[in-house]
C-alpha positions in Angstrom: -8.6 19.3 1.4 -7.7 20.5 5.3 -3.9 20.9 6.8 -2.3 18.5 8.2 -3.1 18.8 11.8 0.4 17.1 13.1 3.0 18.9 10.9 5.5 16.4 12.6 4.0 13.3 11.3 6.2 13.0 7.4 5.1 12.6 3.8 5.2 9.5 2.4 8.0 10.6 -0.3 9.7 11.8 3.0 9.5 8.8 5.1 10.9 7.1 2.1 13.8 9.2 1.6 14.5 8.7 5.7 14.5 4.9 4.6 11.2 4.1 6.8 9.3 2.9 3.8 5.3 3.4 4.9 3.6 -0.1 4.3 0.3 -0.5 3.5 -2.0 -1.3 7.3 -3.8 -4.7 7.6 -7.3 -2.5 8.2 -6.4 -1.0 4.4 -6.4 -4.5 3.3 -9.6 -5.3 3.7 -11.0 -3.3 1.4 -11.9 -4.8 -2.2 -12.2 -1.6 -4.2 -13.8 -1.7 -7.7 -12.9 1.7 -10.0 -16.3 3.2 -11.5 -19.4 4.2 -9.9 -20.1 5.5 -6.6 -18.1 4.7 -3.1 -21.6 2.9 -1.9 -21.5 0.1 -4.5 -17.5 0.0 -5.7 -15.7 -0.1 -2.3 -16.5 -3.5 -0.4 -15.3 -4.5 3.0 -13.6 -8.4 3.6 -14.4 -9.7 7.3 -11.2 -11.2 7.1 -8.8 -10.3 4.3 -6.5 -13.6 4.8 -9.5 -15.5 3.2 -10.1 -14.9 -0.7 -13.3 -15.9 -0.3 -14.3 -13.8 2.8 -17.9 -12.2 2.8 -18.0 -8.4 2.3 -19.8 -5.6 3.7 -20.5 -2.2 2.4 -17.5 0.7 3.2 -20.5 3.2 3.3 -22.9 2.3 5.6 -25.9 4.5 5.0 -25.8 8.4 3.0 -23.0 9.5 5.2 -22.0 7.2 7.5 -18.7 4.5 6.6 -17.5 1.3 8.0 -15.4 1.4 11.1 -12.3 1.1 9.4 -12.5 4.2 7.4 -10.8 5.9 10.6 -7.9 3.6 10.4 -4.7 4.8 8.8 -3.5 3.4 5.0 0.2 3.0 6.5 2.5 2.2 8.9 4.3 4.3 9.7 1.7 6.6 9.3 2.0 9.9 6.6 1.0 13.6 6.9 0.1 13.1 2.7 1.1 11.1 -0.1 1.3 11.8 -3.7 -0.7 9.1 -5.9 -0.1 7.6 -9.3 -0.8 4.6 -11.1 1.0 2.5 -12.6 -0.6 1.5 -15.9 -1.0 5.2 -16.5 2.4 6.2 -15.9 3.8 3.7 -18.5 0.2 4.1 -20.9 2.9 7.0 -23.4 5.4 4.4 -23.5 3.3 1.4 -24.5 1.6 3.1 -26.8 4.5 3.9 -28.5 5.6 0.2 -28.2 2.7 -1.2 -29.6 2.0 1.3 -32.5 5.7 2.2 -33.9 6.7 -1.1 -35.5 3.4 -0.6 -37.8 3.5 3.1 -38.3 3.5 4.0 -42.2 6.5 6.0 -43.1 4.2 9.3 -43.9 3.6 9.0 -39.6 4.0 11.7 -37.9 7.0 12.0 -35.6 7.8 14.3 -33.0 11.7 15.4 -33.7 12.0 17.2 -31.1 12.9 15.5 -28.1 12.6 15.5 -24.6 15.8 15.3 -21.9 16.7 11.9 -22.0 15.4 10.4 -25.0 17.5 9.7 -28.0 15.0 8.8 -30.6 11.9 10.3 -31.8 8.5 9.6 -31.0 5.3 8.7 -33.2 3.1 11.4 -32.6 -0.3 10.0 -34.2 -1.4 6.5 -35.4 -4.4 4.8 -36.4 -6.8 7.6 -35.7 -4.9 7.9 -32.1 -2.7 10.8 -30.3 -0.1 9.7 -28.4 -0.8 9.3 -24.8 0.0 11.3 -21.7 -0.7 9.9 -17.9 -2.3 12.2 -15.6 -0.3 14.3 -13.0 -0.2 12.5 -9.7 -3.2 13.1 -6.9 -2.0 14.4 -3.8 -4.1 12.9 -0.9 -3.4 14.9 2.6 -4.5 14.1 5.7 -7.7 15.7 7.5 -9.2 15.2 10.3 -6.8 13.3 11.8 -3.1 13.2 12.1 -1.9 11.0 9.6 -4.0 9.4 6.0 -7.0 7.7 7.2 -8.5 5.3 4.8 -11.5 7.6 4.5 -9.1 10.6 3.0 -7.8 8.2 0.5 -10.6 6.3 -0.5 -12.6 9.3 -0.5 -10.1 11.3 -2.8 -8.6 8.3 -5.0 -11.7 6.9 -6.1 -13.7 9.7 -8.0 -10.1 10.8 -9.6 -8.9 7.1 -10.6 -12.6 6.2 -11.9 -12.4 9.4 -14.2 -10.0 7.2 -16.4 -11.6 3.9 -16.3 -12.1 4.4 -19.7 -8.5 5.2 -20.6 -7.5 2.1 -18.4 -9.8 -0.2 -20.6 -7.9 1.2 -23.8 -4.6 0.6 -22.8 -5.2 -2.7 -21.1 -6.3 -3.7 -24.6 -3.7 -2.2 -26.1 -1.5 -5.2 -26.9 -4.6 -6.5 -28.5 -5.7 -3.8 -30.2 -9.1 -3.9 -28.3 -10.5 -1.9 -25.6 -11.6 -3.8 -22.7 -15.0 -4.6 -22.4 -16.8 -2.6 -19.6 -18.3 -6.1 -18.0 -15.0 -6.9 -16.8 -14.5 -5.7 -13.4 -11.4 -3.4 -12.1 -10.2 -3.4 -9.3 -7.3 -1.4 -7.2 -4.5 -3.4 -6.1 -3.1 -1.3 -3.2 -0.4 -3.4 -2.4 1.7 -0.6 -3.4 0.2 3.1 -2.5 2.0 5.0 -4.7 2.2 3.8 -7.8 -1.5 2.0 -7.4 -1.5 -1.0 -9.9 -4.6 -2.2 -11.3 -5.9 -5.8 -11.2 -7.6 -6.8 -14.2 -7.4 -9.9 -16.3 -5.7 -9.1 -20.3 -8.4 -9.5 -22.7 -8.1 -12.8 -23.8 -7.5 -14.4 -19.8 -10.3 -16.8 -18.8 -11.5 -14.2 -15.9 -12.7 -16.0 -12.9 -9.8 -18.3 -13.0 -7.5 -15.0 -12.8 -9.5 -12.9 -9.9 -9.4 -16.4 -7.9 -6.2 -16.6 -8.6 -5.5 -13.0 -7.5 -7.8 -13.1 -4.8 -5.5 -16.2 -3.2 -2.4 -14.8 -4.0 -3.5 -11.0 -2.3 -4.9 -13.0 0.9 -1.6 -14.5 0.9 0.0 -11.2 1.4 -2.1 -10.4 3.9 -1.3 -13.2 6.3 2.1 -12.0 6.1 1.1 -8.5 6.9 -1.0 -10.0 9.9 1.9 -12.0 10.7 4.3 -9.8 11.4 6.4 -10.6 8.4 5.8 -7.8 5.7 
């Protein structure tokens, strides 16, 4: 990406260190963002994010044109860059260990060289799987404006997070020992920007009921942002 044209705009991390925590803008909360596939079909824009059943429009309106919210900042106050991670991927290694270590056989492959801060050896392989490692964070920087826009964020994060879709499905089903099926949609939950979280039901949840409750909760939070309560 291009260098930030306004170096005086702080990064997400610098703003937090200064005690000025950036919050997602109300404009950014118009997105309903499904993981996987092209942006033209995966990212929609709610007419009213405070309504869980709001009509939606396409984010990408033509081959090279996008919804008007694309130029809006993603945070208030604006930021020049943000290092993005995904909570579920960050916790994947730990969750995998907790799921497999109780049933690992005596002859299992354990790593006797513990990392700094670890007091116990880690299981290396189990059930034909190697211990996973989450990806490093993705740096998203401002490009055409002095701040990171909705478009900067979407165009950088969507292809990056979509490449881990299969991993996310595996880790979301790790407790049940089954991959989350492909017919269940995964959505980006951006009420916190880093780490991001995934909105998806667990394997045996009622999927329609789950999404109905989640969209209602997110709409209620959006109302608080709109009214200046968050």
